[in-house]
C-alpha positions as CSV (number, residue, x, y, z in Angstrom):
1,M,4.5,31.6,-4.2
2,S,1.5,32.3,-6.7
3,S,2.1,29.6,-9.0
4,I,3.7,25.7,-9.1
5,D,5.1,24.0,-12.0
6,V,3.5,20.2,-12.6
7,R,5.4,17.9,-14.4
8,L,3.3,15.8,-16.6
9,P,4.2,12.4,-18.0
10,D,5.3,12.9,-21.5
11,G,8.0,15.5,-20.0
12,K,5.4,18.9,-20.6
13,T,5.4,21.1,-17.6
14,L,2.1,23.0,-16.8
15,T,2.3,26.2,-14.5
16,M,-0.9,26.9,-12.2
17,P,-1.9,28.8,-9.2
18,H,-0.7,28.1,-6.2
19,G,-2.9,25.4,-4.3
20,S,-4.5,24.3,-7.4
21,T,-6.0,20.4,-6.8
22,V,-4.9,17.5,-8.8
23,L,-8.8,17.7,-10.5
24,A,-7.8,21.4,-11.7
25,V,-4.5,20.1,-13.4
26,A,-6.6,17.5,-15.2
27,Q,-9.0,19.9,-16.2
28,E,-6.6,21.9,-18.0
29,I,-5.3,18.7,-19.7
30,G,-8.3,18.3,-21.1
31,P,-11.8,17.7,-19.9
32,G,-11.8,13.8,-20.8
33,L,-9.3,12.6,-18.7
34,A,-11.1,15.1,-15.8
35,K,-14.2,13.1,-16.5
36,A,-12.3,9.7,-16.0
37,A,-10.0,10.9,-13.2
38,L,-10.2,8.8,-9.9
39,A,-7.5,10.2,-8.1
40,G,-3.4,11.7,-8.9
41,R,0.2,10.6,-7.9
42,L,2.3,13.8,-6.8
43,D,5.7,13.0,-6.7
44,G,5.1,9.0,-7.1
45,T,2.8,9.4,-4.0
46,L,-1.0,8.4,-4.9
47,V,-3.3,11.5,-3.7
48,D,-6.9,12.6,-3.8
49,L,-8.1,14.3,-6.5
50,R,-9.1,17.7,-3.8
51,Q,-5.7,17.3,-2.9
52,P,-4.0,21.2,-3.0
53,I,-0.9,21.6,-4.7
54,V,1.6,23.7,-2.9
55,A,5.0,23.1,-4.4
56,D,6.4,21.8,-7.7
57,A,5.7,18.4,-8.3
58,A,5.4,15.5,-11.0
59,I,2.0,14.8,-11.4
60,E,0.4,11.5,-13.2
61,I,-3.7,11.3,-13.3
62,V,-4.8,8.0,-12.5
63,T,-7.8,6.5,-14.1
64,S,-9.6,3.0,-14.0
65,R,-6.8,1.5,-16.4
66,D,-4.5,1.8,-13.6
67,A,-4.1,-0.6,-10.5
68,D,-4.2,2.2,-8.5
69,G,-7.3,3.1,-10.1
70,G,-9.1,0.1,-8.7
71,A,-8.0,0.4,-5.4
72,V,-9.6,4.2,-5.2
73,I,-13.0,2.5,-6.6
74,R,-12.6,-0.2,-4.2
75,H,-11.7,2.4,-0.9
76,S,-15.0,4.4,-2.0
77,A,-17.1,1.9,-2.6
78,E,-15.9,1.1,1.0
79,H,-17.4,4.0,1.9
80,V,-20.8,3.5,0.2
81,M,-21.2,0.6,2.3
82,A,-20.6,2.1,5.9
83,D,-23.4,4.6,4.7
84,A,-25.9,1.8,3.4
85,V,-25.2,0.3,7.0
86,K,-26.1,3.1,8.5
87,R,-29.1,3.7,6.4
88,L,-30.1,0.3,7.6
89,F,-29.2,0.0,11.1
90,P,-28.9,4.1,12.3
91,N,-27.4,2.6,15.9
92,A,-24.5,1.0,14.4
93,Q,-21.0,2.4,15.1
94,V,-18.7,2.8,12.4
95,D,-14.9,1.6,13.0
96,A,-12.1,1.7,10.5
97,G,-12.1,0.5,6.6
98,R,-9.1,-1.7,5.3
99,S,-5.3,0.3,4.2
100,D,-5.2,-2.2,0.9
101,H,-7.7,-2.3,-1.2
102,S,-5.8,-3.8,-4.0
103,E,-8.9,-6.6,-4.2
104,K,-11.2,-5.9,-1.7
105,F,-12.8,-3.5,0.8
106,Q,-14.0,-3.9,4.3
107,Y,-15.5,-2.5,7.6
108,D,-15.9,-3.1,10.8
109,F,-19.1,-2.2,12.9
110,L,-20.5,-2.5,16.3
111,V,-23.9,-3.3,16.0
112,D,-26.6,-5.4,18.2
113,E,-26.8,-8.2,16.3
114,P,-24.7,-10.5,14.2
115,F,-25.4,-9.3,10.7
116,T,-27.6,-12.3,8.4
117,P,-27.3,-13.2,4.8
118,D,-30.7,-11.3,4.4
119,D,-28.9,-8.2,6.3
120,V,-25.8,-8.4,3.7
121,E,-28.7,-8.7,0.6
122,A,-30.8,-5.7,1.8
123,I,-26.7,-3.8,2.5
124,E,-25.5,-4.6,-1.0
125,K,-29.1,-3.2,-2.9
126,T,-28.5,0.0,-0.6
127,M,-25.0,0.5,-2.0
128,L,-26.7,0.3,-5.3
129,D,-29.2,2.7,-4.3
130,I,-26.9,5.2,-3.2
131,I,-24.3,4.6,-6.2
132,A,-26.9,5.5,-8.5
133,E,-27.5,9.0,-6.5
134,N,-24.3,9.7,-7.8
135,A,-23.4,11.8,-5.0
136,S,-20.1,13.8,-5.2
137,F,-17.3,12.9,-2.5
138,E,-16.0,15.7,-0.8
139,R,-12.6,16.4,1.0
140,V,-12.6,18.5,4.1
141,V,-9.9,19.2,6.6
142,V,-11.3,20.1,10.0
143,T,-9.2,20.6,13.4
144,R,-9.0,18.1,15.7
145,E,-11.6,19.8,18.3
146,E,-14.1,19.8,14.9
147,A,-13.9,16.2,14.4
148,K,-14.6,15.3,18.2
149,R,-17.5,17.7,17.7
150,R,-19.0,16.0,14.7
151,F,-18.5,12.7,15.6
152,S,-19.4,13.1,19.0
153,E,-22.8,14.9,18.0
154,M,-23.2,11.3,15.4
155,G,-22.6,8.8,18.5
156,E,-19.5,7.5,17.0
157,E,-17.7,6.5,20.0
158,L,-15.3,4.2,18.5
159,K,-14.6,6.7,15.8
160,L,-13.4,8.6,18.6
161,Q,-11.0,6.6,19.8
162,R,-9.4,6.3,16.4
163,L,-9.1,9.8,16.4
164,D,-7.0,9.6,18.9
165,D,-4.7,7.7,16.8
166,I,-3.7,10.2,14.8
167,P,-0.7,12.2,15.6
168,E,-0.7,15.7,17.1
169,G,0.2,18.7,14.4
170,D,-0.9,15.9,11.3
171,E,-3.6,17.2,9.3
172,I,-6.9,15.5,9.5
173,T,-9.4,15.1,6.6
174,L,-12.9,14.1,6.5
175,F,-14.6,12.6,3.6
176,Q,-18.5,13.1,2.8
177,H,-21.0,11.6,0.2
178,G,-24.5,12.7,0.7
179,P,-25.6,12.6,4.5
180,F,-22.3,9.6,4.9
181,V,-18.8,11.2,6.6
182,D,-16.2,9.6,7.7
183,L,-12.4,10.1,9.0
184,C,-10.2,9.3,6.1
185,R,-7.0,10.3,4.4
186,G,-9.0,9.1,1.0
187,P,-8.3,9.1,-1.9
188,H,-11.6,8.9,-3.4
189,V,-13.7,9.1,-6.7
190,Q,-15.3,12.1,-7.9
191,H,-18.9,10.8,-7.4
192,S,-20.2,7.4,-6.7
193,S,-21.5,6.7,-9.9
194,Q,-17.5,6.0,-10.7
195,I,-18.2,2.6,-8.9
196,G,-19.1,0.5,-11.7
197,A,-20.0,-2.5,-10.2
198,V,-20.1,-4.1,-6.4
199,R,-20.7,-7.3,-4.8
200,L,-20.5,-8.1,-1.0
201,L,-18.5,-11.2,0.1
202,E,-19.1,-12.5,3.4
203,T,-19.0,-11.2,7.0
204,S,-17.0,-12.1,9.8
205,G,-16.2,-11.5,13.8
206,S,-13.6,-9.2,14.6
207,Y,-12.4,-7.1,17.8
208,F,-11.6,-3.2,18.1
209,R,-8.3,-2.9,17.4
210,G,-7.5,-6.4,17.3
211,D,-7.8,-7.1,21.4
212,E,-10.2,-9.9,22.2
213,Q,-10.8,-7.9,25.8
214,G,-12.7,-5.5,23.5
215,P,-15.6,-4.7,21.9
216,K,-16.2,-7.7,19.5
217,L,-17.2,-6.2,15.9
218,Q,-18.9,-7.6,12.8
219,R,-17.2,-7.2,9.6
220,I,-18.3,-7.0,5.9
221,Y,-16.1,-8.2,3.0
222,G,-16.7,-6.6,-0.4
223,T,-15.2,-5.9,-3.6
224,A,-15.8,-2.9,-6.1
225,F,-14.8,-2.1,-9.9
226,A,-15.3,0.1,-12.5
227,S,-17.4,-2.5,-14.8
228,A,-19.5,-5.5,-14.6
229,K,-17.2,-7.4,-16.7
230,E,-14.4,-6.7,-14.6
231,L,-16.6,-7.8,-11.6
232,K,-17.5,-10.9,-13.1
233,A,-13.7,-12.1,-14.1
234,H,-12.5,-10.9,-10.2
235,L,-15.5,-13.6,-9.2
236,R,-14.3,-16.0,-11.2
237,R,-10.9,-15.6,-9.8
238,I,-12.6,-16.0,-6.2
239,E,-14.1,-19.3,-7.0
240,E,-10.9,-20.4,-8.4
241,A,-8.9,-19.6,-5.6
242,K,-11.5,-21.7,-3.5
243,E,-10.8,-24.3,-5.2
244,R,-6.8,-23.6,-4.7
245,D,-7.4,-22.8,-1.2
246,H,-3.9,-24.1,0.4
247,R,-6.4,-25.4,3.2
248,R,-8.8,-27.4,1.3
249,V,-5.6,-28.9,-0.9
250,G,-3.6,-29.7,1.9
251,T,-6.0,-31.3,3.9
252,A,-7.0,-33.1,0.5
253,L,-3.0,-34.5,-0.2
254,E,-2.5,-35.3,3.6
255,L,0.1,-32.3,4.0
256,Y,-0.9,-30.9,7.3
257,Y,-3.6,-30.1,9.7
258,I,-4.1,-27.7,12.5
259,D,-5.9,-28.4,15.5
260,S,-7.0,-25.3,17.3
261,D,-8.2,-26.7,20.2
262,I,-5.0,-28.4,20.7
263,A,-2.2,-25.9,19.1
264,P,-4.0,-23.0,17.5
265,G,-1.7,-21.5,15.0
266,T,0.9,-24.4,14.8
267,P,0.5,-26.6,12.0
268,F,1.0,-30.4,12.6
269,Y,3.0,-31.2,9.3
270,L,2.5,-35.3,8.0
271,P,4.8,-37.3,6.6
272,K,4.0,-35.7,2.8
273,G,3.8,-32.4,4.1
274,M,7.2,-33.1,5.8
275,T,9.1,-34.2,3.0
276,L,8.0,-31.1,0.9
277,Y,9.0,-29.0,3.9
278,N,12.7,-30.8,3.9
279,E,13.0,-30.5,0.1
280,L,12.2,-27.1,0.2
281,Q,14.8,-26.8,2.8
282,N,17.6,-29.1,0.9
283,Y,16.9,-27.0,-2.3
284,M,18.1,-23.6,-0.5
285,R,20.7,-25.0,2.0
286,S,22.0,-26.8,-1.8
287,L,22.6,-23.0,-3.0
288,Y,24.4,-22.1,0.2
289,P,28.1,-23.1,-1.0
290,R,27.8,-21.3,-4.0
291,Y,26.1,-18.1,-2.6
292,G,28.2,-17.9,0.2
293,F,26.2,-18.4,2.9
294,Q,27.2,-20.4,6.0
295,E,24.5,-21.9,8.3
296,V,23.9,-21.8,12.1
297,M,21.9,-22.3,15.1
298,T,20.7,-19.7,17.7
299,P,19.3,-20.2,20.9
300,Q,15.2,-20.5,20.6
301,L,15.2,-18.8,24.3
302,C,17.3,-15.7,25.4
303,R,17.0,-13.3,28.0
304,S,14.8,-10.2,27.4
305,D,18.1,-8.2,27.4
306,L,18.9,-9.0,24.0
307,F,15.3,-8.4,22.5
308,K,15.7,-5.1,24.4
309,N,19.2,-4.2,23.0
310,S,17.8,-5.2,19.2
311,G,14.6,-3.0,19.6
312,H,12.4,-5.9,19.3
313,Y,11.5,-5.2,23.1
314,R,10.2,-1.6,22.5
315,M,8.5,-2.1,18.9
316,F,7.6,-5.9,19.1
317,K,6.7,-6.9,22.6
318,D,3.0,-7.4,22.4
319,D,3.8,-10.3,19.3
320,M,6.3,-12.0,21.0
321,Y,6.4,-14.7,24.2
322,F,8.0,-13.9,27.4
323,F,7.6,-15.7,30.6
324,E,9.4,-15.3,34.2
325,G,13.0,-17.3,34.8
326,E,14.2,-18.5,37.7
327,D,13.0,-15.7,39.8
328,E,11.1,-12.7,38.8
329,S,14.2,-10.6,37.8
330,E,14.4,-12.6,35.0
331,E,12.3,-12.3,32.3
332,I,12.9,-15.1,28.7
333,G,12.0,-14.0,25.5
334,V,11.1,-16.9,22.6
335,K,12.7,-15.9,19.8
336,A,10.8,-14.3,16.9
337,T,13.2,-13.6,14.7
338,N,17.0,-14.7,13.8
339,C,18.5,-10.9,13.3
340,P,19.5,-10.2,17.1
341,C,21.4,-13.6,18.0
342,H,23.0,-13.1,14.4
343,C,24.4,-10.1,15.8
344,E,25.7,-12.0,18.8
345,L,27.2,-14.4,16.5
346,F,28.9,-11.5,14.8
347,G,30.1,-9.5,17.8
348,S,31.4,-12.8,19.6
349,K,35.1,-12.4,17.9
350,M,36.6,-9.6,16.4
351,R,36.5,-9.4,12.9
352,S,38.6,-7.9,10.1
353,Y,37.9,-6.5,6.6
354,R,39.1,-10.3,5.4
355,D,36.2,-12.2,6.9
356,L,33.7,-10.3,5.1
357,P,31.3,-10.2,3.9
358,L,30.2,-12.8,6.6
359,R,26.7,-14.6,5.3
360,F,25.0,-16.6,8.4
361,A,21.6,-18.6,7.4
362,E,19.5,-20.1,9.8
363,F,16.2,-22.4,9.8
364,S,15.3,-22.5,13.0
365,R,11.9,-22.5,14.5
366,L,10.8,-18.9,15.5
367,H,7.0,-17.9,17.4
368,R,5.6,-15.0,17.1
369,N,2.0,-14.1,19.4
370,E,-0.3,-13.6,15.9
371,R,-3.8,-12.7,17.5
372,S,-6.6,-15.5,16.7
373,G,-8.4,-13.4,14.5
374,T,-5.9,-13.4,12.1
375,L,-4.5,-17.0,11.7
376,N,-5.2,-18.6,8.4
377,G,-3.8,-22.2,7.9
378,L,0.0,-21.9,7.3
379,A,-0.7,-18.5,5.8
380,R,-0.6,-16.9,9.1
381,V,0.8,-19.2,11.9
382,R,2.4,-18.9,15.0
383,S,5.3,-21.3,14.9
384,F,7.4,-21.2,11.8
385,A,10.7,-21.4,10.5
386,Q,12.5,-18.7,7.6
387,D,15.0,-19.3,4.8
388,D,16.4,-16.8,6.8
389,A,19.9,-15.0,6.8
390,H,21.8,-12.2,7.6
391,V,25.0,-10.2,5.6
392,Y,27.7,-8.2,7.4
393,C,29.7,-6.3,4.8
394,E,31.7,-3.4,4.4
395,P,29.7,0.0,3.2
396,D,30.6,-0.6,-0.6
397,Q,30.0,-4.2,-0.6
398,V,26.4,-3.5,-0.1
399,I,24.8,-2.9,-4.0
400,P,27.4,-6.3,-5.0
401,E,25.5,-8.6,-2.2
402,V,22.2,-7.2,-3.2
403,H,22.6,-8.1,-6.7
404,R,23.8,-11.7,-5.6
405,F,20.6,-11.8,-3.7
406,F,18.8,-11.3,-6.8
407,E,20.8,-14.1,-8.7
408,M,20.1,-16.4,-6.0
409,L,16.2,-15.2,-6.1
410,E,15.9,-15.9,-10.2
411,E,18.0,-19.2,-9.8
412,T,15.2,-20.7,-7.1
413,Y,12.1,-19.2,-8.6
414,Q,12.9,-20.3,-12.1
415,M,13.7,-24.0,-10.0
416,L,10.0,-23.3,-8.6
417,G,8.6,-22.1,-11.7
418,L,7.6,-18.6,-10.2
419,G,7.7,-16.1,-12.8
420,G,7.0,-12.1,-13.2
421,V,8.7,-11.0,-10.3
422,K,8.4,-7.4,-10.0
423,M,10.7,-4.9,-7.7
424,A,9.7,-2.6,-4.8
425,V,11.6,-0.5,-1.9
426,S,9.7,0.1,1.2
427,T,10.3,3.1,2.9
428,R,10.5,4.7,6.3
429,P,7.3,4.2,8.2
430,E,6.5,6.6,11.0
431,D,7.6,4.9,14.0
432,F,11.5,3.8,13.1
433,L,15.0,3.0,14.7
434,G,18.1,5.6,13.6
435,E,18.4,8.5,11.8
436,P,16.0,10.1,8.7
437,S,19.3,10.9,6.9
438,D,20.6,7.4,7.2
439,W,17.0,6.0,6.3
440,D,17.1,8.5,2.8
441,K,20.7,7.2,1.8
442,A,20.0,3.5,2.4
443,E,16.7,3.9,0.8
444,R,18.6,5.3,-2.1
445,T,21.2,2.4,-2.3
446,L,18.4,0.1,-2.6
447,I,16.8,1.9,-5.2
448,D,20.1,2.4,-7.2
449,A,20.6,-1.6,-6.7
450,V,17.1,-2.5,-8.1
451,E,17.6,-0.5,-11.1
452,G,21.3,-1.2,-11.5
453,A,19.9,-5.0,-11.8
454,G,17.9,-4.3,-14.7
455,Y,14.5,-4.0,-12.9
456,E,11.9,-1.2,-12.6
457,C,11.8,0.0,-8.9
458,K,8.2,0.7,-7.6
459,V,8.4,2.4,-4.3
460,K,6.1,1.5,-1.0
461,E,6.2,4.9,0.8
462,G,6.1,4.3,4.7
463,E,5.6,0.2,4.7
464,A,8.9,-0.9,6.2
465,V,9.6,-2.4,9.2
466,F,10.7,0.2,11.8
467,Y,14.4,-1.1,11.2
468,A,15.2,-1.2,7.9
469,P,13.9,0.1,4.3
470,K,13.8,-2.9,2.3
471,V,13.4,-4.5,-1.4
472,E,10.1,-6.6,-2.0
473,C,10.2,-9.1,-4.5
474,D,6.3,-9.7,-5.6
475,F,5.5,-12.3,-7.6
476,Q,2.0,-12.8,-9.3
477,D,0.6,-16.2,-9.1
478,V,-1.5,-18.3,-12.1
479,I,-4.8,-16.1,-11.0
480,G,-3.5,-12.6,-10.7
481,R,-2.8,-12.5,-7.0
482,T,0.0,-10.9,-5.8
483,W,2.5,-12.3,-3.2
484,T,5.7,-10.6,-1.5
485,L,8.4,-13.5,-1.4
486,G,11.3,-12.4,-1.2
487,T,13.2,-9.5,0.7
488,I,16.2,-7.8,1.7
489,Q,16.7,-4.8,3.9
490,I,20.0,-2.5,4.4
491,D,19.4,-2.3,8.7
492,M,19.3,0.9,10.2
493,A,19.9,0.1,13.8
494,M,21.0,-3.3,14.8
495,P,24.8,-2.8,13.9
496,E,25.3,0.5,16.3
497,R,22.6,-0.8,19.0
498,F,24.9,-3.9,19.4
499,G,28.4,-2.6,19.0
500,L,29.5,-4.1,16.0
501,K,32.7,-3.8,14.6
502,Y,35.5,-5.0,12.4
503,V,39.2,-3.8,11.7
504,G,39.0,-2.0,8.5
505,R,41.6,-2.1,5.6
506,D,43.2,1.0,7.6
507,G,43.8,-0.7,10.4
508,E,40.4,1.4,12.4
509,L,37.4,-0.2,13.5
510,H,34.7,0.6,11.5
511,Q,30.6,-0.7,11.8
512,P,29.5,-3.1,9.3
513,A,26.7,-2.9,7.0
514,M,24.0,-5.3,8.2
515,L,21.5,-6.8,5.1
516,H,18.6,-9.2,5.9
517,R,17.7,-11.9,3.3
518,A,14.8,-14.1,2.6
519,V,14.1,-15.9,-0.5
520,L,11.2,-17.9,0.4
521,G,10.2,-16.0,3.3
522,S,8.5,-17.8,5.9
523,L,8.5,-21.3,4.4
524,E,4.6,-21.9,6.0
525,R,3.5,-18.9,4.1
526,F,5.4,-19.9,1.1
527,I,4.4,-23.2,1.2
528,A,0.4,-22.1,1.4
529,I,1.3,-19.7,-1.5
530,Y,3.0,-22.3,-3.7
531,I,-0.1,-24.8,-3.0
532,E,-2.2,-22.3,-4.2
533,H,-0.1,-21.3,-7.3
534,T,0.3,-24.8,-8.4
535,G,-3.2,-26.0,-7.3
536,G,-0.7,-28.6,-5.4
537,D,0.7,-30.2,-8.1
538,F,4.1,-29.9,-7.4
539,P,6.9,-30.1,-9.8
540,F,8.5,-33.7,-9.9
541,W,11.8,-33.2,-8.1
542,L,9.2,-31.6,-5.0
543,A,6.1,-34.1,-5.1
544,P,5.8,-35.8,-1.9
545,V,5.1,-38.9,-3.8
546,Q,7.1,-39.2,-7.4
547,V,5.8,-42.5,-8.8
548,A,2.6,-44.6,-8.5
549,I,2.6,-48.0,-8.8
550,L,-0.3,-49.6,-10.0
551,P,-0.6,-53.4,-10.6
552,I,-3.8,-54.4,-12.5
553,S,-4.3,-57.3,-10.1
554,E,-3.1,-59.4,-7.4
555,R,-0.7,-61.5,-9.9
556,Q,1.4,-58.3,-10.0
557,L,1.7,-57.5,-6.2
558,E,5.0,-59.3,-5.4
559,Y,6.5,-57.6,-8.4
560,G,5.0,-54.4,-7.6
561,Q,6.6,-54.2,-4.7
562,Q,9.8,-55.3,-6.3
563,V,9.3,-52.2,-8.4
564,A,8.9,-50.2,-5.5
565,T,11.9,-51.3,-3.6
566,K,14.2,-50.4,-6.8
567,L,12.8,-47.1,-7.1
568,M,13.0,-45.6,-3.4
569,E,16.8,-47.3,-3.4
570,A,17.5,-45.0,-5.9
571,G,16.2,-42.4,-4.0
572,I,12.8,-41.7,-5.6
573,R,9.5,-41.8,-3.5
574,A,7.2,-44.5,-4.9
575,Q,4.1,-45.7,-3.9
576,L,2.4,-49.1,-4.2
577,D,-1.1,-49.4,-4.4
578,E,-2.4,-52.4,-3.2
579,R,-5.8,-52.6,-3.0
580,S,-8.0,-54.8,-4.9
581,E,-9.9,-52.1,-7.1
582,T,-10.1,-51.6,-10.7
583,L,-7.1,-49.8,-12.8
584,G,-9.5,-47.0,-13.6
585,F,-9.9,-46.5,-9.9
586,K,-6.5,-46.3,-8.7
587,I,-5.5,-44.2,-11.6
588,R,-7.9,-41.4,-10.7
589,E,-6.6,-41.9,-7.0
590,A,-3.3,-41.1,-8.2
591,E,-4.9,-37.7,-10.1
592,V,-6.4,-37.1,-7.2
593,Q,-3.3,-37.2,-4.9
594,K,-1.5,-35.4,-7.6
595,I,1.3,-37.7,-8.1
596,P,3.1,-37.1,-11.3
597,L,3.9,-40.3,-12.5
598,M,1.7,-43.8,-12.9
599,L,3.8,-47.1,-13.9
600,V,1.1,-49.6,-14.4
601,L,1.9,-53.5,-14.1
602,G,0.3,-56.1,-16.2
603,D,0.7,-59.7,-17.0
604,K,3.0,-58.7,-20.2
605,E,5.2,-56.4,-17.9
606,L,5.3,-58.8,-15.3
607,E,6.7,-61.4,-18.2
608,D,8.7,-59.2,-19.7
609,G,10.3,-57.3,-16.4
610,T,8.8,-53.9,-17.5
611,V,6.5,-50.9,-16.7
612,T,4.3,-49.0,-18.6
613,P,4.5,-45.4,-17.6
614,R,1.5,-42.5,-17.7
615,L,2.0,-39.0,-16.7
616,R,-0.6,-37.2,-14.6
617,R,-3.2,-35.5,-16.9
618,A,-2.6,-38.3,-19.8
619,K,-5.3,-39.9,-21.3
620,K,-3.7,-42.8,-22.2
621,Q,-0.2,-44.1,-21.5
622,S,2.9,-41.8,-22.1
623,R,5.5,-44.1,-23.4
624,D,5.6,-48.1,-24.8
625,A,6.3,-50.4,-21.6
626,T,10.0,-49.7,-20.1
627,N,12.5,-51.9,-19.4
628,V,12.7,-51.2,-15.2
629,D,16.4,-50.7,-14.8
630,A,16.6,-48.3,-17.3
631,L,13.5,-45.9,-15.9
632,V,14.6,-46.3,-12.7
633,A,18.2,-44.6,-13.7
634,E,16.1,-42.4,-15.9
635,L,14.1,-41.2,-13.0
636,A,16.9,-41.1,-10.4
637,E,18.8,-38.6,-12.9
638,A,15.5,-36.2,-13.0
639,V,15.4,-36.6,-9.3
640,G,19.0,-35.5,-8.8
641,E,18.6,-32.0,-11.1
642,R,15.4,-31.5,-9.8
643,R,13.6,-31.5,-12.9
644,A,10.2,-30.4,-13.2
645,A,8.8,-33.7,-15.4
646,P,10.1,-37.0,-14.7
647,L,10.3,-37.9,-18.7
648,S,12.1,-36.3,-21.0
C-alpha cells in the first residue's frame, strides 16, 4: 500500500503517503492547525502526533480547545516534572506516571529522603526552566533489548521491572525531550512550550506496584494547562473542592467517622449519617415495584468454589478476603460482589421464558481488600453496599432493558438534583473472559442502546472490567468534576460459567443474557460525591434533620416540645434547640448544620399556637406566623412527595 485515505471531521478525504504521521496530516490541512496540534484521534482513539498511519482511518486533530488536549498537556508536564526531579536529584529512580490525566498528573520516585516543601518549590521552578527550553518531544520505537540496555545504563531498576509488564509482541515506545527519556505510550505535545502553566500540588508516600512490602516511594502531584488563566480557574475549583471535601463536611455534619486504628477503610455511621443512608435505600426500594425488581439477600460468606466458578478468584483474588474453614481443605471467601450469588439464585430452579426478564436487587454489605494507600473517606472503602441488581433476560430483551435502566436512572437523578449526565461505553480490556466476537457484539449492542435512547455515546477503549462491557453514566458536579455513577453491563462470562438455562418459546434450553446494573453505584462512594456536590445542603426530603425548632427563651420550651412531637409524629425529622442562647446564635448553628427549615417560637407564637418559618440562607422570616397543624400537614406532604424544598 503506497497511500492511505484519511477522513476529516467535515467529511473530506485526504490521500496521504502510507506511514504519514498525524502531524503530517495536520500540516496538510493548514499551518495554523499544525502549530496548535497536541495529539490526534484515529477512529476515535487518542494517539500521538508522531504516530504513523498505516491504514485508512477517520482522523481528528486535538488542540487545547479539546478536553483531551488538556490531558495531553498534563501528561507532557508529568515528564517535565520527572526531568526536573532527575536534574535536581540525579540518584532518584523514576517509577510510573498516572494513567488518567483529566485533572492532574503524578510521578512516583525512589529517593533517599522524602521531598520537603523547599524541594517541591525547587522542582516547580526547574520545570518552568525546562518549559522555557522549548525542547521537542520525540517518539522512538525500540526493541525490548534496546529498552533494557538504555534503562540499565541509566540505573533505572524500577523501570526495568515496569518493562517486564509490557506483554510480549507489544510495541515498545520511548519518549524523549532534552536529556530525559521514559518508557511511555504517549501521546505528548510537540514541544514543551505548549505547556502553558504548571503548578505542583502536593506530595505523599506510596509503594511500588501498591505493595506495602515493596519499596516506599515519594509521589508528587501536579496540574498543567494551556494558559495561566485556565490554571488559575482550576486552582479556584481545587479550593472550593477542599471546602466541599466530604471528609470535612461529613465530620462537621456528624454523618460518619472512620477510626483507622480500629477499622481502617470502614465507616462508623452516626445517627444522622444512617438517616441519609436509609433514605437513599428507601427511595431506591420505592422504585423497584414499578421497574420490576425483586429484592433478595444472599450469603456474606461462600466457599471459594463459587468465586472460582465466577472467575473472580482468578481475576480478583488479591482484592478479596479469604480464610480457612473447618479444615485446611475448605477456603471461605467474604463476598465482594453480588453477581455470583445471583447466578446461584437463577440456577436454583428451572426457569422459563415466561419468567424473564427476572430482576434481582440487593443491598447487602460487600467487602474488598483495598490497599491502605488508596483509602479515601467514604469515596474508597473496604466495606460498602451497592444499589446492585442483575437482570436475566432473553437476548432480544437486552436493549429494552437498557432503555428501562435509563428511565430509572433519569428519574433518580432528577429526584436528587443531578443533571448533565453523559453516556459512554467501555470496551474489553487486555485481560478478559469470553470470546472477542461475543464482546464485539455486546459492545455494539450497548452503543446501539445508548444512541437509540437519544444519547451521544462516547467510547472508552479498554476500560471495561474483565467480564463485561458496560455503559457508564458520567455526571458533572457543581465545580466541573466528572464522576461515573450508574452503570449497566452485558455479562460475557457468568451465564455460561454457571450453566444458566431457561426453557425458550421453542421448548428448547437457551442461555439467558445477564445484565449488571447500578444506578447510584456504591452507596458509600455516592454519598461522598453527593456531599461534595451539594456541600452537605441536602434536599428537604433527604436532610438528616429537616426542621430546627428555635424557642427565643425558656418560656417557649414546653411549647417547642409540643411542636416537635407533632412534627415527628407526622414523620418529619425535627430537632428542638433547648440551649440558653440567643436566637441569632441558634439560627447560625442551624445554618451551619444545614437544616433546611427553622421554626422560630416567641411569646406571640406561644399565645396564638403558631410558628414563624425561616428557610435556610434566608435573611429574614420566610413566611408570616403560621398555624402549627397547617404547617405540619404541609411539611408532611412535602416529605411524602420527596420535595427538594419544604415550603411551596
